[in-house]
N, C-alpha and C positions, 0 to 999 in steps of 0.2 A: 144287199145286206152285208154287214161286216162279217168276214169269215176268219175263224181262228181254230186251229187244231192244237189241242193240248200237247205239248212236246214230251210230256212225261206222265202218262196215265198211271204208271206204277208208283208214282210219288217217290222216286229215287232222287230227284233233283231238289235242292233247297227251294222253298216256295218263292223266295225273293228272286231267284234266277228265272223261275217260270213267269213271274210277274214282269220281269224285265223283258223277257222275250215277247210277252203279250203287248206291253207298252210300246215296243219298237215297231209293231205292225201299223201300216198306214190305216188311218181311220179309227184307231183305238182311242177311247175317251176315258178320263178318270172315273173309276168306280164301275166301269162296264163289266169287269171280270166277275162282279157279284151276281150278275144275272146271265152271263154268257154260258151257253151249254157246254163249252169246252172245259169249264171248271166245275161241272156238275158233280164230279166225284171227289172234289176237294172241300172238306168242311172249313168254315171261316176260321176256326181255331188253328188250322194248319199254317195260315199266313201270320197269325199273331205270334205263334210259338217258334216258327222256323228261324234258324240262324241266318243272318244276312250273308250273302256271298259276294265277294269283291268282283266287280266287272273287269278287273285287271287280273288275268290268270298269272300265277307265280311260275316263272321260268326256272325250273330247278337246276338246269345245266348252267345257266348264267348266274344264278344265285350262288352256285359253288365258286364261280369266278370272283364274285363280289366278296364273298367270305374269305377266300384264299388270297385276295390281292393284298399286297403290303408295300410300304414305302419306308425305307430306312430313315428318311428325313423327318418322319413324324414320330412324336413321343407321347401323344395324348393317352394312349393305352397304357403307358408306363406310369404316368402321373395319376390318372384316375382310371384304374383298370376296369374292364368290363366284367360284370358278374353274370351268372347264368341267366339266359333270357326268360322273361316273364310272359305269361299268357294273357295278362290284363294290363291296361295302361295305368290304373291306379294301384299303388303299392305302399307298403309300410316298411319302415326300417326302425331299428332300435337305437335310442340314444341313452347313454349311461352317464350319470354324474361322475366326473373324473376322480373325485375324492374317494369313491368306493373302491377303486382299483389300487389305492395306496394306503387304505386304512387297515392296519394290522388287527385282525380279530383275535379273540381269545380262543385258542384251539385246544386248550387243555381239557381232558375228560377225567373226572374223578371216578373212583371205584364204583360208586353208585349213582352217578349223574349221567346226563345225556349230553351229546355235543351241543355247543352253542348254535342257535339258529341265526343264519345270516339273512337279513332282509334287504334284497336288492330293489332299488327304486327306479328301475329302468322305465323309460317312457317310449311310446311309439309315435313316430311322426309319419304323416301321410303326404305323399307327393304324387304327381301325375306326369306321365311320360309324354313328350311332344314328338311330332312327326317331322322328319327332315328328308327331303327327296328332290330329285331332278329328273326331267324328261329329255329325251333326244329323239328327233325325227329323222329317219333314214329312208329316202325314196326307194321304192321297189327296184328301180333300174340300177341303183348303186349296189344293192345286194346281188341282183341277178348278174351283173357284169363284173363282179369282183373275181379275179383269178383264184383258183383253188389253192395256190401256193402261198397266199397271203392270209393274214388274220381276218377272219370273217367280220364284216362291218358291225353286226350286232354284238359280237364278242368284244370288239374294240370299244364300242360305245359303252358297254357295261363296265369295262375297266376304267374308262375315262370318267364316267359319271361317279364311280366309286372313289376315284382319286379326288375329285372336286368335293365330294361329301366329306372325305377324310380331312382335307385342308380346312373346310368350314368347321369341322369338329375340333381340329387343332387350335383354331382361333378361339372357339368357345372355352376350351379347357385352359388355354393360356390366359385369357381375360379373367377367368374365375380363379385359377390357382395363383396368378401373379397380381391379384388385387390386394394391395397393402391394407386396405380398410377391413379385411376379413380376419386379420391377425391381431392379437392383443399386443400391448406395448412390450411385453417381455418376449414376444416371439417375432420381432422384426427389428431391422436396423436400416438406416439410410447411410450409405457411404458417399463421401465427397472428397475432392482434392487428393491429398497424398494417401488417404486411407483406401482409395479405390484400388481394385486389383489390377488395373491397367497402369498404375504408377509403381515405379521401382521401389518406393518406400512402403507400399502396401504390404499387408500380411495376410494373404488369402487363407493359407493353411491354418494359421492361428485363429483367424476369425471363424472358420468352419468348426474347428475343434472346440473352441469356447462355446459356440452355439450348440453343438452336440451335447456338451456337458450341462448346459443350462436347461435343456428341454426335459420335460417330465416323462416323455416316452423316448425310447432309443430310436433315432432315425436310421433308416436303411438306404435311402436314396438321395441323390443330388441332381436336380434338373436345372438346365440353363440353356441359353441360346448359343449359337455359333460364335457370336461376338465375344461373349464372356469366356467361353472355352478356349478360344484362340489366344486370349491374353493370359489365361491360366497356364496354358502349355509352355509359354516362354518366360513366365515370371521367374526372377532369380531365386526366390525362396522355394518354388516348386522344383526347379532344376536341381537345386542343392539336395533336396530331399529324395528325388527320384534317381538322379545320376551320380550323387555323391561327388559333385565337383564344385567349383566356385560359383556356379550359377550364371556364368557369362556366355555359355554356349549350349547348343543342343535344343531339343524339343521333347517334351514329356508326352508319352502316349496316354490314351485314356485308361488303358489297363494299369499303367504305372500309378496314375493319380488315384484310381480306385483302390489299389493296394495300400498306398500311403494313408488314405483317409478311411479305409475299411468301409466303403460305401459303393453302391452301384451308381454310376454316373450316366446320365441321359442327356444327350445334346440334340436340341431341336434345330434343324437346318432349314426349315421351310421359309419361303419368302411369300409375301403377298403384295398385291398392287394397292398402294395406299392413295393413289391419285383419284380424284373425283371423276365420274363419268364424263367422257368427252375430252379429258386432258391426256397428255402423254403419260405413258406408264411410269410409275415411280415405285420400284421394288424395294421393300424394306424387310428386315428380318422379323419374323412373326413373334419370336420369343424375346426380342428386345435385349436390354442390357442388365437384366436382373438374374437372380438365382434363387432356388428354393431347396432347402434342406427339409426332408420329410420322412415320415414312416409309412411304408406300404406293407402291411401285414399280409403274408402269403395266405392266411386263413380267413381273410376278410369276407364277410357276406352281409346279408341284410340284417343280421342280428349282432354284428360285431366281429372281432374285437376292435379296439381303437386303431384307426388308420385314417390317414388324411382324408380320403374320400373314395368314391367309386362311381361307376357308370352303370345305370340300370337300363338294359335293353328290353325292348318289346318285340317278341317274335324273332329277333335277329335280323341281320341285313337280308333284304329280299330284292330280287330283280324280277320285273314283270314285263312282258312283251305283248303287244297288241298290233292290230292292223287297222288303219283308217283309210277306207277306199275313197274318201272325199278329197284327200290331199294328193296333189301331183297327178300326172297323166294316168298312172297305173297303180296309184295308191302308195301309202307310206307306212313303214313299220315304226312303231313307237316303243322305245325302251325306257322304262322307268326303274330307277334304283332308289330304294327307301331304306333309311336307317333311323328307326324310331328309338330314341333313348333319352335318358335324363342324367346329366352330370351333377354330382352332389359333393360338396365339400362338407363332410360329416364332422370332422374333428380338427379345426384350425390349430388347436394346441399341439397337434402332431406334426406341425410344420414350423419352419423358421425362415422368414423371407428377407433376402438381401436386396434392397432397392438400390438401383444405380450402382451395381457391383463394379461396372467399368464406365469410363467416361464416354 
């Protein structure tokens, strides 16, 4: 007869975990728990109402590594900053008609009147968060034979997987924020020939200042790739403005450019392999030859105010570890890092896109 001892007669474990333990026993059949005596003290409603428990336990020590890991080459968090983590995958955020922020109301109050009532026509949009994650398998012998003076294999795996997830997010954000089709005609321009910032006759500072003036919201940040920033640093007009010289020598620092433009400058340096599988690696700059002027409001949340966009995380980054005895001679540790999030371009009118800023 099939034997099973209920692992938690006090009902402290989630019912889903008890069922998982039951189903893992040799000889268990679907539905058998309904009549098995090991479940005699569990009402059927307990299984219907109990929350599901993940079979991958969260490793809080290595979750801290994933959260704390950073790479200065990545700027996705500056372009679409992360908001506080949500506890549900489906969420709502507020969209405001842009005209309401610039329509001057009648604020006068008469001696015997009441203040004018403002009717805000904000609407809520609903989106759903997607899961992104990677696994790494580390044989038991690799862990057991690692010298204590080196980084533990599971810790190194957690950081490596986190970095790979971050560069994947970097590409998603670059593809989203640097998509010219998302901006209106008044919020983008395509540079070519002598107008490009890589040409001596180009006017990058004037182009950026004129774009700032034309935008309906005041921009706070300027994002670009390393290729664009390198040309900006040595452009004659930039050197004249930052060094007060003839523009024929020197190099402008990022801080100097920020001071001249009164903007925060973010430079994405990440590279990706653009070759097809099986071909020799071909590394290219992820952020390309474009630039984006935009507003990133420090008070942005799911209800506003107008800002280019944000990232909605679900539960935050998590690292999970498990052990699979079936793999390898002595089993294998499995490390999984998950970053469930949704990148949203909320207000394209809060950005100005320079396509092909350099040749």
